[in-house]
C-alpha positions in Angstrom: -30.6 -56.8 4.6 -31.0 -53.4 6.4 -28.3 -50.9 6.7 -28.4 -51.0 10.5 -28.8 -54.7 11.1 -25.3 -55.5 12.4 -24.6 -52.7 14.9 -27.4 -53.8 17.2 -26.9 -54.0 21.0 -27.5 -57.5 22.4 -30.8 -56.8 24.2 -33.1 -54.9 21.9 -36.0 -54.9 24.3 -34.5 -53.3 27.4 -35.1 -49.7 26.4 -38.4 -47.8 26.6 -39.3 -44.9 24.4 -39.7 -42.7 27.5 -36.8 -40.3 27.1 -37.0 -37.3 29.5 -34.3 -34.8 29.2 -32.8 -34.0 32.6 -33.4 -30.4 33.4 -30.4 -28.2 33.9 -31.1 -26.1 37.0 -30.9 -22.5 36.1 -30.3 -19.7 38.7 -33.4 -17.9 39.7 -33.9 -14.5 38.1 -34.6 -11.8 40.6 -37.1 -9.2 39.5 -36.0 -5.8 40.3 -38.6 -3.4 41.7 -39.5 -0.6 39.3 -38.4 2.8 40.5 -39.9 5.9 39.0 -37.8 9.0 39.3 -38.7 12.5 38.0 -35.8 14.6 39.1 -33.2 14.1 37.9 -34.2 12.0 34.9 -32.0 8.9 34.5 -31.5 7.8 30.9 -32.9 4.4 30.2 -30.4 1.5 29.8 -30.5 -0.7 26.7 -32.1 -4.1 27.2 -29.5 -6.8 27.2 -30.0 -9.3 24.4 -30.0 -13.0 25.4 -26.6 -14.5 24.9 -26.2 -16.6 21.7 -24.6 -19.9 22.1 -22.4 -19.9 19.0 -21.6 -23.6 19.3 -25.2 -24.6 19.4 -26.1 -22.3 16.5 -23.5 -24.1 14.4 -24.5 -27.7 15.2 -28.3 -27.2 15.1 -28.2 -27.8 11.4 -27.5 -31.5 12.4 -30.5 -31.8 14.7 -32.1 -34.3 12.3 -29.2 -36.7 12.8 -29.0 -36.2 16.5 -32.7 -37.1 16.8 -32.2 -40.0 14.3 -29.4 -41.5 16.5 -31.7 -41.3 19.5 -34.5 -42.9 17.6 -32.3 -45.7 16.5 -31.1 -46.3 20.1 -34.7 -46.6 21.3 -35.1 -49.4 18.7 -31.9 -51.1 20.0 -29.7 -50.1 17.2 -26.3 -48.5 17.8 -25.0 -47.6 14.4 -22.3 -44.9 13.9 -23.8 -42.3 11.6 -22.5 -39.2 9.8 -23.9 -36.2 8.0 -22.3 -33.4 6.1 -23.1 -29.9 4.9 -22.7 -29.3 1.1 -21.5 -26.0 -0.4 -25.1 -24.9 -0.9 -25.9 -25.4 2.8 -27.9 -28.6 2.2 -27.3 -31.3 4.8 -27.2 -35.0 3.8 -26.6 -38.2 5.8 -24.0 -40.9 5.3 -23.7 -44.5 6.6 -21.8 -47.6 6.0 -24.1 -50.3 4.6 -23.8 -54.0 5.4 -23.6 -55.9 2.1 -23.7 -59.4 3.7 -25.0 -60.7 7.0 -21.7 -62.0 8.2 -19.6 -58.9 8.6 -20.0 -55.5 10.1 -17.6 -52.6 10.4 -16.5 -52.3 14.1 -17.6 -48.9 15.6 -14.1 -47.7 16.2 -13.1 -48.5 12.6 -16.3 -47.0 11.2 -15.7 -43.7 13.1 -12.1 -43.6 11.9 -13.0 -44.2 8.3 -15.7 -41.6 8.4 -13.4 -39.0 9.9 -10.7 -39.7 7.3 -13.2 -39.5 4.5 -14.8 -36.2 5.6 -11.6 -34.5 6.6 -10.3 -35.1 3.1 -13.5 -33.6 1.5 -13.4 -30.6 3.9 -9.8 -29.8 3.0 -10.6 -30.1 -0.7 -13.5 -27.7 -0.3 -16.2 -30.2 -1.3 -18.1 -29.8 1.9 -18.5 -27.0 4.5 -18.8 -29.1 7.6 -19.5 -32.6 8.9 -20.6 -34.4 12.0 -20.0 -38.1 13.1 -22.4 -39.5 15.7 -21.6 -42.6 17.6 -22.1 -44.3 21.0 -19.2 -43.7 23.4 -17.9 -44.0 26.9 -18.4 -40.2 27.4 -19.7 -39.2 30.9 -19.0 -35.5 30.9 -15.3 -36.6 31.4 -13.7 -36.0 28.0 -13.6 -39.7 27.1 -15.2 -39.9 23.7 -13.8 -43.4 22.9 -16.4 -45.5 21.0 -18.3 -48.0 23.1 -17.7 -51.6 22.2 -19.1 -53.7 25.0 -21.7 -53.8 27.8 -21.0 -51.2 30.5 -19.3 -48.8 28.1 -22.4 -47.3 26.5 -22.8 -44.0 28.2 -23.5 -41.3 25.6 -24.0 -40.3 22.0 -20.9 -38.5 21.0 -20.8 -35.8 18.3 -17.5 -35.3 16.5 -17.7 -32.3 14.2 -15.6 -30.0 12.1 -16.7 -26.7 10.5 -14.8 -24.9 7.8 -12.5 -22.3 9.4 -12.8 -23.7 12.9 -11.1 -26.4 15.0 -12.4 -29.9 15.3 -14.6 -30.3 18.3 -16.5 -33.0 20.3 -19.5 -33.0 22.6 -21.7 -35.7 24.0 -25.3 -36.5 25.0 -24.9 -38.7 28.1 -27.6 -41.2 29.0 -28.3 -43.7 31.7 -30.2 -47.0 31.8 -32.6 -47.4 34.7 -35.8 -49.3 35.2 -36.0 -50.3 31.6 -35.8 -46.7 30.5 -33.2 -44.5 28.9 -32.8 -41.0 30.4 -30.9 -38.5 28.3 -29.1 -36.0 30.6 -28.7 -33.3 28.0 -25.7 -31.6 26.5 -23.8 -29.8 29.4 -22.8 -26.9 27.2 -26.3 -26.1 26.1 -29.2 -24.4 28.0 -32.3 -26.2 29.0 -34.2 -24.5 26.2 -31.5 -25.5 23.7 -31.6 -29.1 24.9 -35.4 -29.2 24.6 -35.2 -27.8 21.1 -33.0 -30.8 20.1 -35.2 -33.4 21.9 -38.4 -32.0 20.5 -37.1 -31.8 16.9 -39.4 -33.8 14.6 -38.2 -36.1 11.8 -40.3 -36.2 8.6 -42.1 -39.4 7.9 -41.0 -41.1 4.7 -37.9 -38.8 4.2 -34.7 -40.6 3.2 -32.1 -39.2 5.5 -29.2 -41.3 4.3 -28.8 -40.7 0.6 -25.1 -41.5 0.7 -23.9 -45.0 1.6 -20.8 -47.1 1.2 -21.0 -50.9 1.2 -18.8 -53.0 3.5 -17.9 -56.4 2.3 -16.3 -59.2 4.4 -12.5 -59.5 3.9 -11.7 -62.5 1.6 -8.5 -64.1 0.4 -7.5 -67.3 -1.3 -4.5 -68.9 0.4 -1.7 -70.9 -1.2 -3.6 -74.2 -0.7 -6.4 -72.8 -2.9 -8.8 -72.4 0.1 -11.0 -69.3 0.2 -10.7 -67.7 3.6 -13.6 -65.3 4.5 -14.1 -63.3 7.6 -17.1 -62.9 9.9 -17.4 -60.7 13.0 -21.0 -61.0 14.1 -21.5 -64.7 14.9 -21.7 -66.4 18.3 -22.8 -69.7 19.8 -26.0 -68.5 21.5 -28.3 -70.5 19.1 -26.1 -73.5 19.6 -26.4 -73.4 23.4 -30.1 -72.7 23.1 -30.3 -76.0 21.2 -28.5 -77.8 23.9 -30.3 -76.4 27.0 -33.7 -75.9 25.3 -35.0 -72.6 23.8 -37.4 -71.7 26.6 -35.2 -73.0 29.4 -32.3 -71.0 28.0 -34.4 -67.8 28.2 -35.4 -68.2 31.8 -32.3 -69.7 33.5 -28.8 -68.2 33.8 -26.9 -70.9 31.9 -24.3 -68.2 30.9 -23.2 -68.0 34.5 -23.1 -71.8 34.7 -20.9 -72.1 31.6 -18.6 -69.4 32.9 -18.2 -71.2 36.2 -17.5 -74.5 34.5 -14.9 -72.7 32.3 -13.2 -71.1 35.2 -13.1 -74.3 37.2 -11.7 -76.2 34.2 -8.9 -73.7 33.9 -7.6 -74.7 37.4 -5.1 -77.6 37.1 -5.3 -80.8 39.1 -9.1 -80.7 39.6 -9.3 -84.1 37.9 -12.6 -86.1 38.0 -14.6 -83.3 39.6 -14.2 -81.1 36.5 -14.6 -84.0 34.1 -18.1 -84.7 35.6 -19.1 -81.2 34.7 -17.9 -81.3 31.1 -18.0 -84.9 30.0 -21.3 -86.7 29.5 -22.3 -90.0 27.8 -23.1 -88.6 24.4 -22.1 -84.9 24.6 -19.0 -83.1 25.9 -18.6 -79.5 26.9 -15.2 -78.8 25.3 -13.1 -76.2 27.0 -10.6 -74.2 25.0 -7.8 -72.2 26.6 -5.4 -70.0 24.7 -3.5 -66.8 25.6 -6.1 -64.8 23.6 -9.4 -66.7 24.1 -11.0 -69.0 26.6 -14.3 -70.6 25.6 -16.5 -73.6 25.9 -18.2 -75.5 23.0 -20.8 -78.3 23.0 -19.6 -81.3 21.0 -21.8 -84.2 20.1 -19.8 -87.4 20.2 -19.8 -89.6 17.1 -17.8 -92.2 15.2 -19.4 -91.2 11.9 -16.7 -90.2 9.4 -16.8 -88.5 6.0 -14.0 -87.9 3.5 -14.1 -84.2 2.9 -12.5 -81.5 0.8 -12.2 -78.0 2.3 -13.1 -75.3 -0.3 -13.7 -72.4 2.1 -13.3 -71.4 5.7 -15.4 -68.7 7.4 -13.3 -67.5 10.3 -14.9 -65.6 13.2 -12.8 -62.5 13.8 -14.8 -61.8 16.9 -13.5 -65.1 18.3 -10.0 -64.1 17.4 -10.1 -66.4 14.4 -10.2 -69.5 16.6 -13.7 -70.5 15.6 -14.9 -71.2 12.0 -17.4 -72.7 9.6 -15.8 -75.1 7.1 -17.4 -75.7 3.7 -16.8 -78.1 0.8 -17.9 -81.4 -0.8 -18.1 -84.7 1.1 -17.7 -88.1 -0.6 -16.9 -85.9 -3.7 -20.6 -85.5 -4.3 -22.7 -83.5 -1.8 -21.9 -80.2 -0.1 -21.8 -79.7 3.6 -20.9 -76.9 6.0 -20.0 -77.5 9.6 -18.9 -75.7 12.7 -15.4 -77.0 13.5 -15.3 -77.8 17.2 -11.5 -78.3 16.9 -10.6 -75.2 14.9 -8.6 -73.7 17.8 -6.1 -76.5 17.8 -6.3 -77.6 14.1 -6.5 -74.2 12.4 -3.4 -74.8 10.3 -4.5 -78.2 9.1 -7.9 -76.8 8.0 -6.2 -74.0 6.1 -3.4 -76.0 4.5 -4.8 -79.6 4.0 -7.8 -79.5 1.8 -8.4 -83.3 2.0 -9.5 -84.5 5.4 -11.5 -87.2 7.1 -13.9 -85.5 9.5 -16.4 -86.7 12.1 -19.8 -85.0 11.5 -22.6 -84.7 14.0 -25.3 -82.2 14.8 -27.4 -80.3 17.3 -31.1 -80.2 16.3 -32.9 -76.9 17.1 -36.4 -78.1 16.4 -38.0 -81.4 15.5 -41.4 -82.3 14.2 -43.2 -85.1 12.3 -43.0 -84.9 8.5 -46.2 -85.9 6.8 -46.4 -84.2 3.5 -44.1 -85.6 0.8 -45.1 -83.1 -1.9 -42.7 -80.3 -2.8 -44.0 -76.7 -2.9 -44.4 -76.8 -6.7 -46.7 -79.9 -6.3 -44.1 -82.5 -7.3 -44.8 -85.8 -5.4 -41.8 -87.4 -3.8 -41.3 -91.0 -2.8 -41.9 -92.1 0.8 -38.1 -92.5 1.4 -37.4 -89.0 0.2 -34.9 -87.1 2.4 -33.2 -83.8 2.0 -31.4 -80.9 3.7 -31.1 -77.3 2.5 -29.2 -74.3 3.9 -31.2 -72.3 6.5 -32.4 -69.0 5.4 -32.9 -67.9 9.0 -29.4 -68.7 10.2 -27.0 -68.4 7.2 -23.3 -68.8 7.8 -23.9 -70.8 11.0 -23.8 -74.3 9.2 -27.5 -74.6 9.9 -29.9 -76.6 7.7 -33.6 -77.3 7.3 -34.1 -81.0 6.8 -36.4 -83.9 6.0 -34.9 -87.1 7.4 -35.6 -90.7 8.2 -35.2 -91.5 11.9 -33.0 -94.6 11.7 -32.6 -95.0 15.5 -32.6 -93.0 18.7 -31.7 -93.3 22.4 -32.4 -91.2 25.5 -29.5 -89.2 27.0 -28.9 -86.7 29.8 -26.6 -83.7 30.4 -25.3 -81.9 33.4 -24.2 -83.4 36.7 -27.8 -83.8 38.0 -29.1 -85.1 34.6 -31.5 -82.1 34.4 -31.1 -81.7 30.7 -33.1 -84.5 29.0 -32.8 -85.3 25.3 -32.2 -87.9 22.6 -29.4 -88.9 20.3 -31.0 -89.3 16.9 -29.6 -91.2 14.0 -30.8 -89.1 11.0 -30.6 -90.2 7.4 -30.3 -86.9 5.5 -29.5 -88.5 2.1 -31.1 -91.7 0.8 -28.6 -93.8 -1.2 -29.5 -97.0 -2.9 -26.2 -98.8 -2.2 -25.1 -97.3 1.1 -27.3 -96.9 4.1 -25.0 -94.5 5.9 -24.1 -92.3 2.9 -25.1 -89.3 5.0 -26.6 -90.5 8.2 -25.5 -88.5 11.3 -25.8 -88.6 15.1 -27.5 -85.5 16.4 -28.6 -84.3 19.9 -32.1 -83.0 20.5 -33.3 -81.5 23.8 -36.7 -82.8 24.6 -38.0 -79.3 25.1 -37.3 -78.5 21.5 -39.5 -81.3 20.2 -42.9 -80.7 18.7 -43.8 -84.4 18.8 -44.2 -86.7 21.9 -43.3 -90.1 20.6 -40.4 -91.2 18.4 -40.6 -94.3 16.2 -37.8 -96.0 14.3 -38.3 -95.4 10.6 -40.5 -92.3 10.9 -40.1 -89.2 8.8 -39.1 -86.1 10.7 -38.4 -82.6 9.8 -36.7 -79.6 11.5 -33.6 -77.5 11.7 -30.1 -78.4 12.8 -26.6 -77.2 13.0 -23.9 -79.4 11.7 -20.6 -79.6 13.6 -17.4 -81.5 12.9 -13.8 -82.2 13.8 -10.9 -83.8 12.1 -11.1 -87.6 12.7 -8.4 -89.2 14.8 
């Protein structure tokens, strides 16, 4: 896992590497006519030396890291960085490193922790100066608050402190236009000084961040013996892509559709009209309204129930801890993870009652025919072999790769106009000699996400799915 993987802006493809610096208009210099005088002789005046921008002279030692921040942004990465000057004048970089793919330090918190760390070292005489670089709301207006959401990203702010001087901040504003980023330059610096920064070259292969500090997800064990872990990077984009179809989801504005459904559902006394937009034969779009969070979740209807023991809960901090992945053994034998569609209303029960009966269903992201029963090591499996394993591509989302027997299927439709076509599949994920439904779930598949044209009862299929569940009534 890379250092910068979890500070990425949503759309990594919107920026081009064309980064002109906006020229700062300088007043024209008038050339004085040369006057030659013999009598009387006028003593020559000393040539005025160009003014030295003392602030630029100080921070130029950090040009590597200013350019590095720009380079990262052009790759769609918005990580707060830091660098510091050692007593011998050497400059080194520092960054917080993600140690797992479920938790990232929020920019505001990262900046605050960096400042606390380097202020302490500066006061203790361990370093001569430091600089923290982060994306902010700065627009030549003094607002250096870290940017946290779309519309706030306006500049790369530099927060720095040199020994014997006051803390200071400046910023490099930028604008997004026509798929390009234009950097407008530091207002305090001349055109030549801005160009010197922008034309500064990084050295290929050089390790600029030799100082790192790992960030682990917060974790506690509560009085019920359940491990509660935190996540702050997850969302339901892949889930909705499974519902609407991967290609369809890219080209149509379903986000606006869902927002409108959510807004309309929040209005009381709309009755049957709203129900038609959220309740379908086999799937419902579940709306959740709290004082802190309003959201909508797809829920595949099912009567299938498992006795389950909660061992751990992965709460999504970025959803105000109202969404979570629940993990533990089912039927006291096999392990499952599922996205809890009812976590907002049943959070206390999940955290305090380990033993539950839960309805389990799924959303299939991709489906294909399975023809090879041999394992990668060459082991031959029986024709009724089925299995499911945690996804390596989408860990911590309750996603699994599977080989299953298709026990049954039926066509189904979503949306008021029936424009989303799919199937409800009955998938046997574990073959058990004595019990047919030992782990056999109902799962929705959008026809667009199928790599096969014809379904047949009893066929072997393979693919990827996300398990979801709720406490059984």
